[in-house]
C-alpha positions in Angstrom: 0.0 0.3 -0.2 1.6 3.3 -0.8 0.7 6.5 1.0 0.9 9.9 -0.3 0.3 13.4 1.6 -2.4 15.7 1.0 -3.4 19.0 2.0 -7.0 19.9 3.1 -8.0 24.0 3.2 -10.0 25.3 5.6 -12.3 28.6 5.8 -13.5 30.6 9.2 -16.1 28.3 11.0 -16.9 25.1 10.5 -16.0 22.8 7.2 -16.6 19.1 6.1 -13.6 17.1 4.1 -13.6 14.1 2.8 -10.7 12.2 3.8 -9.6 8.6 3.5 -10.0 6.6 6.3 -7.3 5.9 8.1 -5.8 9.1 7.5 -2.9 10.3 9.9 -3.1 14.3 10.8 0.2 15.9 10.2 0.3 19.4 10.8 -1.7 22.5 10.7 -0.5 25.8 8.9 -0.9 28.7 7.5 0.2 28.5 3.1 -0.2 32.3 1.3 -2.7 33.2 3.8 -4.9 30.0 3.5 -5.0 27.7 6.7 -4.3 24.1 5.9 -4.3 20.7 7.4 -2.1 18.0 6.3 -2.6 14.4 6.6 -0.8 11.0 5.6 -3.8 8.9 3.4 -3.8 6.0 1.7 -5.3 7.4 -1.6 -7.1 4.0 -2.5 -8.5 4.0 0.9 -12.8 4.7 0.9 -13.4 8.4 2.3 -14.8 9.0 5.3 -16.4 12.5 6.0 -14.6 14.5 8.9 -15.7 18.2 10.2 -13.2 20.6 11.4 -13.7 23.9 12.9 -11.7 27.2 12.9 -11.6 30.1 15.6 -9.9 33.0 15.8 -9.0 34.2 19.5 -12.2 35.3 21.4 -14.5 33.3 19.8 -17.0 31.4 21.5 -17.2 28.0 21.1 -20.4 26.7 21.8 -21.0 23.9 24.1 -22.5 20.9 22.2 -23.6 18.1 24.1 -23.7 15.4 21.5 -19.9 16.4 20.2 -16.6 16.5 21.4 -13.2 18.4 19.8 -10.5 17.8 19.7 -7.5 20.6 19.4 -5.4 20.0 16.2 -3.0 23.3 16.6 -3.2 27.0 16.5 -1.8 29.2 14.0 -0.9 32.6 13.0 -1.5 34.5 9.7 -1.4 37.6 8.0 2.3 38.1 9.9 0.8 37.2 13.2 -2.6 40.0 13.3 -4.5 36.9 13.3 -4.4 33.7 15.3 -6.8 30.8 14.4 -7.9 27.6 16.6 -7.9 24.5 14.8 -10.2 21.4 16.1 -11.6 18.5 15.1 -15.1 17.8 16.0 -16.5 14.0 16.3 -19.9 12.7 17.8 -19.8 11.2 20.8 -20.7 7.3 20.8 
């Protein structure tokens, strides 16, 4: 099985992406002003919908009894003027 590294671009708020099942999260960072996630994936694996959220410092994180958030990282953009906090949102089983 050959693996590849794939990039996903996020926007502020919530965003869903279809990512191959079993993908390994590698990094969150700013690339040319875009908030990006990198994953190591098996490109032939079945895709699974995953939900991510982007919050700025001071934004309200609403409590949702049916979900939990995992912090993936914090990045600076626009020369450090903007700070973004990236979470993966998962349903509680």
